[in-house]
Residue frames as qw, qx, qy, qz and C-alpha x, y, z in Angstrom:
[[0.000, 0.883, 0.469, 0.000, 0.00, 0.00, 0.00],
 [0.326, -0.755, 0.077, 0.564, 2.87, 2.40, 0.73],
 [0.329, -0.122, 0.569, 0.744, 4.37, 2.22, -2.81],
 [0.120, 0.609, 0.690, 0.371, 0.88, 2.66, -4.28],
 [0.192, -0.893, -0.312, 0.262, 0.35, 5.68, -2.02],
 [0.362, -0.530, 0.290, 0.710, 3.67, 7.17, -3.16],
 [0.259, 0.201, 0.680, 0.656, 2.67, 6.71, -6.80],
 [0.017, -0.788, -0.603, -0.124, -0.72, 8.30, -6.14],
 [0.273, -0.832, -0.086, 0.475, 0.94, 11.29, -4.46],
 [0.372, -0.267, 0.485, 0.745, 3.39, 11.57, -7.37],
 [0.172, 0.474, 0.698, 0.508, 0.57, 11.60, -9.91],
 [0.152, -0.879, -0.438, 0.112, -1.32, 14.16, -7.82],
 [0.354, -0.685, 0.124, 0.624, 1.77, 16.36, -7.59],
 [0.338, 0.023, 0.606, 0.720, 2.37, 16.10, -11.34],
 [0.059, 0.695, 0.641, 0.322, -1.22, 17.19, -12.04],
 [0.263, -0.876, -0.250, 0.317, -0.93, 20.06, -9.58],
 [0.371, -0.535, 0.309, 0.693, 2.25, 21.23, -11.27],
 [0.277, 0.116, 0.696, 0.653, 0.97, 20.85, -14.83],
 [0.095, -0.613, -0.610, -0.493, -2.53, 22.31, -14.62],
 [0.019, 0.155, -0.322, 0.934, -3.18, 25.64, -12.90],
 [0.583, -0.291, -0.254, -0.714, -6.93, 25.04, -13.01],
 [0.775, -0.235, -0.586, 0.033, -6.58, 21.83, -11.00],
 [0.426, -0.023, -0.505, 0.750, -4.49, 23.57, -8.36],
 [0.218, -0.212, 0.068, -0.950, -7.01, 26.39, -8.09],
 [0.710, -0.307, -0.424, -0.471, -9.86, 23.92, -7.63],
 [0.694, -0.184, -0.602, 0.349, -7.99, 22.14, -4.83],
 [0.208, 0.045, -0.352, 0.912, -7.30, 25.46, -3.11],
 [0.424, -0.285, -0.171, -0.843, -10.94, 26.50, -3.48],
 [0.772, -0.326, -0.519, -0.170, -12.12, 23.28, -1.82],
 [0.571, -0.078, -0.533, 0.619, -9.51, 23.73, 0.93],
 [0.056, -0.248, 0.154, -0.955, -10.82, 27.24, 1.68],
 [0.629, -0.323, -0.226, -0.671, -14.28, 25.82, 2.35],
 [0.907, -0.266, -0.283, -0.161, -13.47, 22.63, 4.25],
 [0.796, -0.048, -0.331, 0.505, -9.92, 22.73, 5.67],
 [0.283, -0.957, -0.053, 0.004, -9.11, 25.18, 8.48],
 [0.746, -0.227, 0.170, 0.603, -5.57, 25.99, 7.37],
 [0.018, -0.740, 0.192, 0.644, -3.53, 28.82, 5.91],
 [0.781, 0.584, 0.211, -0.058, -4.10, 28.75, 2.14],
 [0.258, 0.862, -0.436, -0.020, -0.69, 30.28, 1.47],
 [0.394, -0.476, 0.784, -0.061, 0.99, 27.42, 3.35],
 [0.777, 0.238, 0.573, -0.112, -1.13, 24.87, 1.48],
 [0.622, 0.778, -0.041, -0.081, -0.28, 26.45, -1.87],
 [0.023, 0.772, -0.635, 0.008, 3.42, 26.35, -1.00],
 [0.588, -0.213, 0.774, -0.098, 3.10, 22.67, -0.05],
 [0.786, 0.497, 0.347, -0.123, 1.37, 21.91, -3.37],
 [0.419, 0.844, -0.331, -0.046, 4.20, 23.60, -5.26],
 [0.233, -0.594, 0.767, -0.072, 6.77, 21.60, -3.29],
 [0.741, 0.073, 0.649, -0.156, 4.83, 18.41, -3.97],
 [0.726, 0.674, 0.084, -0.108, 4.76, 19.07, -7.70],
 [0.209, 0.814, -0.543, 0.009, 8.53, 19.63, -7.69],
 [0.285, -0.412, 0.852, -0.148, 9.15, 16.34, -5.87],
 [0.862, 0.195, 0.162, -0.439, 6.67, 14.25, -7.88],
 [0.682, 0.511, -0.520, -0.056, 9.46, 12.66, -9.93],
 [0.061, 0.418, -0.817, 0.393, 11.31, 11.50, -6.80],
 [0.594, -0.045, 0.568, -0.567, 8.14, 10.18, -5.19],
 [0.851, 0.356, -0.102, -0.372, 7.16, 8.40, -8.40],
 [0.510, 0.502, -0.693, 0.091, 10.58, 6.76, -8.63],
 [0.183, -0.279, 0.804, -0.492, 10.38, 5.61, -5.02],
 [0.749, 0.122, 0.321, -0.566, 6.88, 4.25, -5.67],
 [0.796, 0.430, -0.365, -0.220, 8.02, 2.27, -8.72],
 [0.302, 0.440, -0.799, 0.277, 11.03, 0.85, -6.86],
 [0.413, -0.166, 0.672, -0.591, 8.81, -0.05, -3.92],
 [0.844, 0.229, 0.088, -0.477, 6.32, -1.81, -6.17],
 [0.663, 0.465, -0.586, -0.031, 9.13, -3.76, -7.85],
 [0.050, 0.371, -0.822, 0.429, 10.49, -4.83, -4.47],
 [0.568, -0.007, 0.574, -0.590, 7.15, -5.86, -2.97],
 [0.826, 0.359, -0.141, -0.411, 6.11, -7.49, -6.25],
 [0.513, 0.446, -0.729, 0.080, 9.32, -9.51, -6.33],
 [0.221, -0.251, 0.787, -0.519, 8.72, -10.55, -2.72],
 [0.789, 0.148, 0.222, -0.554, 5.33, -11.94, -3.76],
 [0.817, 0.412, -0.371, -0.158, 6.99, -14.10, -6.41],
 [0.161, 0.454, -0.808, 0.339, 9.69, -15.18, -3.94],
 [0.535, -0.092, 0.624, -0.562, 6.90, -16.49, -1.72],
 [0.860, 0.327, -0.031, -0.390, 5.30, -18.24, -4.72],
 [0.524, 0.525, -0.668, 0.062, 8.70, -19.80, -5.44],
 [0.148, -0.312, 0.819, -0.458, 8.89, -21.12, -1.88],
 [0.740, 0.107, 0.366, -0.554, 5.34, -22.51, -2.15],
 [0.820, 0.436, -0.281, -0.242, 6.20, -24.32, -5.38],
 [0.293, 0.493, -0.788, 0.223, 9.43, -25.72, -3.92],
 [0.427, -0.155, 0.722, -0.522, 7.45, -27.11, -0.99],
 [0.819, 0.282, 0.161, -0.472, 4.85, -28.57, -3.35],
 [0.743, 0.520, -0.414, -0.075, 7.54, -30.12, -5.56],
 [0.906, -0.395, 0.040, 0.142, 9.58, -31.37, -2.63],
 [0.621, 0.579, -0.190, 0.493, 12.64, -29.46, -3.80],
 [0.651, -0.658, -0.145, 0.350, 15.27, -28.85, -1.11],
 [0.558, 0.215, 0.116, 0.793, 17.47, -26.66, -3.30],
 [0.129, -0.888, -0.292, 0.332, 17.68, -23.02, -2.22],
 [0.510, 0.652, 0.096, 0.553, 18.80, -20.13, -4.37],
 [0.410, -0.143, -0.268, 0.860, 21.01, -17.35, -3.06],
 [0.058, 0.704, 0.429, -0.563, 19.34, -14.12, -2.05],
 [0.074, 0.554, -0.299, -0.773, 20.61, -12.12, -5.01],
 [0.049, 0.039, -0.856, -0.513, 19.89, -14.77, -7.65],
 [0.022, 0.501, 0.858, -0.112, 16.44, -15.50, -6.26],
 [0.082, 0.711, 0.275, -0.642, 15.58, -11.80, -6.18],
 [0.069, 0.412, -0.511, -0.752, 16.82, -11.26, -9.74],
 [0.026, -0.194, -0.925, -0.325, 14.70, -14.17, -11.01],
 [0.024, 0.643, 0.689, -0.333, 11.70, -12.80, -9.15],
 [0.066, 0.646, -0.031, -0.760, 12.28, -9.32, -10.61],
 [0.047, 0.176, -0.739, -0.649, 12.53, -10.81, -14.11],
 [0.027, -0.422, -0.901, -0.094, 9.21, -12.62, -13.60],
 [0.027, 0.693, 0.413, -0.590, 7.67, -9.39, -12.26],
 [0.071, 0.486, -0.348, -0.799, 8.82, -7.57, -15.41],
 [0.064, -0.036, -0.874, -0.480, 7.48, -10.30, -17.70],
 [0.045, -0.552, -0.824, 0.116, 4.14, -10.63, -15.95],
 [0.007, 0.659, 0.221, -0.719, 3.84, -6.84, -15.68],
 [0.076, 0.292, -0.546, -0.782, 4.42, -6.52, -19.42],
 [0.107, -0.260, -0.908, -0.310, 1.78, -9.15, -20.15],
 [0.042, -0.635, -0.650, 0.416, -0.65, -7.45, -17.77],
 [0.058, 0.574, -0.076, -0.814, -0.08, -4.11, -19.51],
 [0.091, 0.088, -0.764, -0.632, -0.57, -5.84, -22.85],
 [0.059, -0.450, -0.891, 0.007, -3.85, -7.33, -21.61],
 [0.015, 0.691, 0.387, -0.611, -5.09, -3.92, -20.43],
 [0.044, 0.443, -0.382, -0.810, -3.99, -2.34, -23.72],
 [0.066, -0.117, -0.879, -0.458, -5.73, -4.98, -25.84],
 [0.034, -0.590, -0.775, 0.226, -8.90, -4.65, -23.78],
 [0.022, 0.664, 0.134, -0.735, -8.84, -0.86, -24.17],
 [0.060, 0.272, -0.603, -0.748, -8.23, -1.07, -27.92],
 [0.056, -0.312, -0.917, -0.243, -11.09, -3.54, -28.36],
 [0.013, -0.680, -0.587, 0.439, -13.38, -1.28, -26.33],
 [0.035, 0.571, -0.151, -0.806, -12.38, 1.67, -28.51],
 [0.040, 0.065, -0.786, -0.614, -12.90, -0.21, -31.77],
 [0.001, -0.476, -0.879, 0.023, -16.36, -1.27, -30.65],
 [0.043, 0.725, 0.361, -0.585, -17.36, 2.38, -30.24],
 [0.036, 0.465, -0.421, -0.778, -16.18, 3.32, -33.76],
 [0.743, 0.489, 0.347, -0.297, -18.13, 2.85, -36.95],
 [0.001, 0.599, -0.661, -0.451, -15.34, 1.54, -39.15],
 [0.848, 0.300, -0.225, -0.375, -15.90, -0.75, -42.12],
 [0.293, -0.430, 0.853, -0.043, -14.73, -4.25, -41.21],
 [0.567, 0.133, -0.686, -0.436, -15.27, -7.31, -43.38],
 [0.133, 0.356, 0.751, 0.540, -17.88, -8.70, -43.61],
 [0.154, -0.816, -0.494, -0.257, -19.81, -5.81, -42.04],
 [0.057, -0.780, 0.185, -0.595, -19.67, -2.94, -39.59],
 [0.220, 0.236, -0.769, 0.551, -18.16, -3.15, -36.12],
 [0.495, -0.113, 0.371, -0.778, -21.56, -2.67, -34.54],
 [0.874, 0.114, -0.212, -0.422, -22.74, -5.79, -36.38],
 [0.695, 0.251, -0.638, 0.215, -19.82, -7.82, -35.02],
 [0.485, -0.658, 0.286, -0.500, -20.76, -7.57, -31.35],
 [0.975, -0.208, 0.061, -0.055, -20.30, -11.29, -30.84],
 [0.780, 0.394, -0.216, 0.436, -16.78, -11.19, -32.34],
 [0.071, 0.670, -0.352, 0.649, -15.65, -8.34, -30.07],
 [0.721, -0.516, 0.224, -0.404, -17.18, -10.03, -27.01],
 [0.993, 0.002, -0.044, 0.113, -15.40, -13.27, -27.90],
 [0.579, 0.510, -0.286, 0.568, -12.07, -11.52, -28.40],
 [0.234, -0.679, 0.302, -0.627, -12.55, -9.63, -25.14],
 [0.874, -0.379, 0.179, -0.246, -13.01, -12.99, -23.41],
 [0.961, 0.156, -0.050, 0.222, -10.32, -15.07, -25.15],
 [0.476, 0.651, -0.281, 0.520, -7.41, -12.61, -25.27],
 [0.324, -0.694, 0.417, -0.490, -7.33, -11.75, -21.52],
 [0.932, -0.251, 0.218, -0.145, -7.65, -15.46, -20.68],
 [0.860, 0.386, -0.133, 0.305, -4.78, -16.33, -23.04],
 [0.219, 0.702, -0.377, 0.563, -2.56, -13.68, -21.45],
 [0.624, -0.568, 0.343, -0.412, -3.51, -14.83, -17.93],
 [0.996, -0.019, 0.083, 0.032, -2.66, -18.44, -18.82],
 [0.678, 0.539, -0.226, 0.446, 0.66, -17.33, -20.32],
 [0.120, -0.750, 0.370, -0.535, 1.50, -15.24, -17.23],
 [0.793, -0.434, 0.335, -0.265, 0.85, -18.08, -14.78],
 [0.967, 0.206, -0.005, 0.147, 2.66, -20.57, -17.01],
 [0.448, 0.672, -0.334, 0.486, 5.78, -18.39, -17.12],
 [0.385, -0.668, 0.421, -0.479, 5.72, -18.02, -13.35],
 [0.922, -0.219, 0.275, -0.165, 5.35, -21.79, -12.80],
 [0.871, 0.414, -0.110, 0.239, 8.12, -22.50, -15.32],
 [0.455, 0.599, -0.323, 0.574, 10.83, -20.13, -14.09],
 [0.403, -0.718, 0.265, -0.503, 10.16, -19.71, -10.37],
 [0.941, -0.329, 0.067, -0.031, 10.81, -23.27, -9.08],
 [0.193, -0.763, 0.603, 0.128, 14.40, -24.14, -8.24],
 [0.532, -0.091, 0.825, 0.166, 14.03, -27.52, -9.97],
 [0.163, 0.145, -0.638, -0.738, 13.37, -28.34, -13.61],
 [0.509, 0.283, 0.626, -0.518, 9.63, -28.79, -14.14],
 [0.376, 0.248, 0.778, 0.438, 9.60, -29.14, -17.93],
 [0.125, -0.053, -0.306, -0.942, 7.05, -27.48, -20.16],
 [0.409, -0.375, -0.709, -0.435, 3.82, -29.44, -19.89],
 [0.407, -0.459, -0.667, 0.423, 3.50, -29.17, -16.09],
 [0.088, -0.334, -0.165, 0.924, 3.68, -25.36, -15.96],
 [0.233, -0.082, -0.505, -0.827, 1.34, -25.18, -18.95],
 [0.428, -0.441, -0.773, -0.156, -1.28, -27.36, -17.25],
 [0.336, -0.499, -0.508, 0.616, -0.94, -25.37, -14.03],
 [0.039, -0.177, 0.118, 0.976, -1.09, -22.11, -16.02],
 [0.310, -0.285, -0.647, -0.636, -4.29, -23.18, -17.77],
 [0.433, -0.519, -0.719, 0.162, -5.85, -24.12, -14.43],
 [0.279, -0.482, -0.314, 0.769, -4.87, -20.87, -12.72],
 [0.002, -0.049, 0.323, 0.945, -5.63, -18.70, -15.76],
 [0.331, -0.409, -0.696, -0.488, -9.14, -20.08, -16.22],
 [0.432, -0.584, -0.611, 0.314, -9.86, -19.84, -12.48],
 [0.245, -0.308, -0.103, 0.914, -8.51, -16.28, -12.46],
 [0.142, -0.131, -0.435, -0.879, -10.78, -15.14, -15.31],
 [0.433, -0.510, -0.708, -0.226, -13.82, -16.82, -13.73],
 [0.436, -0.524, -0.481, 0.551, -13.01, -15.32, -10.33],
 [0.159, -0.072, 0.087, 0.981, -12.52, -11.89, -11.91],
 [0.303, -0.326, -0.493, -0.747, -16.06, -11.81, -13.30],
 [0.552, -0.529, -0.645, 0.001, -17.65, -13.37, -10.21],
 [0.433, -0.361, -0.358, 0.744, -15.80, -11.00, -7.87],
 [0.005, -0.077, -0.186, -0.980, -16.82, -7.96, -9.92],
 [0.449, -0.437, -0.574, -0.528, -20.45, -9.10, -9.84],
 [0.577, -0.475, -0.600, 0.287, -20.27, -9.79, -6.10],
 [0.329, -0.242, -0.226, 0.884, -18.73, -6.42, -5.22],
 [0.108, -0.074, -0.252, -0.959, -21.04, -4.35, -7.43],
 [0.532, -0.277, -0.487, -0.635, -24.37, -6.19, -7.00],
 [0.726, -0.379, -0.574, 0.016, -24.27, -8.18, -3.75],
 [0.587, -0.361, -0.377, 0.619, -21.84, -6.85, -1.16],
 [0.006, 0.926, 0.130, 0.354, -22.05, -3.32, 0.16],
 [0.705, -0.103, -0.306, 0.631, -18.58, -2.73, 1.55],
 [0.119, 0.461, -0.028, 0.879, -19.05, 1.04, 1.55],
 [0.564, -0.633, -0.185, -0.496, -21.84, 0.85, 4.13],
 [0.873, -0.415, -0.198, 0.163, -19.72, -1.27, 6.47],
 [0.729, -0.185, -0.002, 0.659, -16.18, 0.08, 5.98],
 [0.025, 0.930, 0.103, -0.352, -16.86, 3.59, 4.67],
 [0.298, 0.873, -0.345, -0.174, -13.81, 5.20, 3.07],
 [0.305, -0.498, 0.808, 0.081, -11.77, 2.04, 3.73],
 [0.854, 0.275, 0.345, -0.274, -13.96, -0.08, 1.43],
 [0.628, 0.697, -0.334, -0.087, -11.49, 0.14, -1.45],
 [0.004, -0.590, 0.785, -0.187, -8.66, -1.24, 0.70],
 [0.652, -0.077, 0.674, -0.337, -10.85, -4.11, 1.97],
 [0.835, 0.489, 0.103, -0.231, -11.86, -5.04, -1.58],
 [0.426, 0.725, -0.540, 0.019, -8.21, -4.92, -2.72],
 [0.255, -0.448, 0.818, -0.254, -7.07, -7.18, 0.15],
 [0.783, 0.146, 0.513, -0.321, -9.86, -9.68, -0.59],
 [0.752, 0.628, -0.126, -0.157, -8.94, -9.75, -4.26],
 [0.187, 0.670, -0.709, 0.118, -5.25, -10.31, -3.43],
 [0.529, -0.239, 0.750, -0.316, -6.31, -13.16, -1.14],
 [0.846, 0.357, 0.301, -0.257, -8.33, -14.83, -3.90],
 [0.574, 0.720, -0.387, -0.041, -5.48, -14.41, -6.40],
 [0.133, -0.573, 0.782, -0.205, -3.11, -15.98, -3.87],
 [0.723, -0.002, 0.629, -0.286, -5.38, -19.01, -3.49],
 [0.804, 0.568, 0.046, -0.168, -5.66, -19.40, -7.27],
 [0.309, 0.755, -0.576, 0.048, -1.87, -19.11, -7.64],
 [0.360, -0.395, 0.813, -0.231, -1.31, -21.83, -5.02],
 [0.821, 0.240, 0.438, -0.276, -3.91, -24.10, -6.66],
 [0.690, 0.688, -0.208, -0.084, -2.15, -23.74, -10.02],
 [0.055, 0.673, -0.721, 0.155, 1.21, -24.46, -8.36],
 [0.609, -0.174, 0.722, -0.279, -0.21, -27.59, -6.74],
 [0.847, 0.453, 0.186, -0.205, -1.59, -28.79, -10.09],
 [0.459, 0.752, -0.472, 0.024, 1.84, -28.23, -11.63],
 [0.199, -0.534, 0.787, -0.236, 3.58, -30.13, -8.84],
 [0.784, 0.052, 0.544, -0.296, 1.12, -33.05, -9.03],
 [0.809, 0.577, -0.041, -0.106, 1.71, -33.42, -12.76],
 [0.269, 0.741, -0.602, 0.128, 5.51, -33.13, -12.40],
 [0.432, -0.380, 0.771, -0.273, 5.61, -35.75, -9.64],
 [0.849, 0.246, 0.399, -0.245, 3.33, -38.08, -11.61],
 [0.679, 0.696, -0.231, -0.041, 5.42, -37.63, -14.75],
 [0.019, 0.678, -0.712, 0.180, 8.64, -38.26, -12.80],
 [0.626, -0.177, 0.711, -0.268, 7.24, -41.44, -11.22],
 [0.850, 0.451, 0.176, -0.210, 6.00, -42.63, -14.62],
 [0.509, 0.733, -0.449, 0.043, 9.40, -42.10, -16.23],
 [0.215, -0.548, 0.766, -0.258, 11.16, -43.74, -13.28],
 [0.777, 0.026, 0.555, -0.296, 8.82, -46.72, -13.46],
 [0.803, 0.582, -0.048, -0.122, 9.38, -47.09, -17.18],
 [0.268, 0.723, -0.622, 0.135, 13.15, -46.92, -16.74],
 [0.455, -0.372, 0.752, -0.298, 13.03, -49.48, -13.92],
 [0.860, 0.239, 0.379, -0.246, 10.87, -51.85, -16.00],
 [0.666, 0.692, -0.276, -0.037, 13.23, -51.51, -18.94],
 [0.027, 0.639, -0.738, 0.215, 16.21, -52.35, -16.73],
 [0.650, -0.180, 0.653, -0.344, 14.35, -55.35, -15.34],
 [0.874, 0.417, -0.008, -0.250, 13.87, -56.89, -18.80],
 [0.792, -0.254, 0.438, 0.342, 16.45, -59.55, -19.74]]
């Protein structure tokens, strides 16, 4: 939460420094609701806008560090599931986790970009074979469903492939990635429906509702990630036992 808060403050400071109208609106609201010296507040806003780059950099570094720590924990979970006793050094393990963070972050940005582009195309009236975009509602809905799921599966598969300290092959991470990716997309739609139509977190938690929802969503993602890791480990152990059994039977033949 602290890195996210730093990024939010950096964005706020950048807006305050770039748009005079925004700064004037903030000062106008402060005059009505905040019992403070407006001159002091204006000076603080100017200082904040000057330090937005530093705060943004600290926020990005903090997110990279905490994000890598998440993948380090996933790595430990997968090692336990796979029965691997090998341990990576601190620096190597952190570098691998940072690389996975960068890869998954890129795929997540790609997923958001594709979704935004599809949403934009659906609002335009461009000629597309064999008809207009408005007549291809089913195609856009299908693409909006398939592409995010494909990227989610790819993200989980990459994590399950490169995070364990033992060789898990290709098929195991792919099966675990499909399991986690499909569960993630299903949970995403169910959670959105639950938060918007069923639960009323705002009435219970007030201004903290957003934080509660975020923590719940992180908890569900963690469960899905562990389930996918367990599926990967089950397949890898089964495949290892199968190969070992085949080798033993071949050695037993005269």
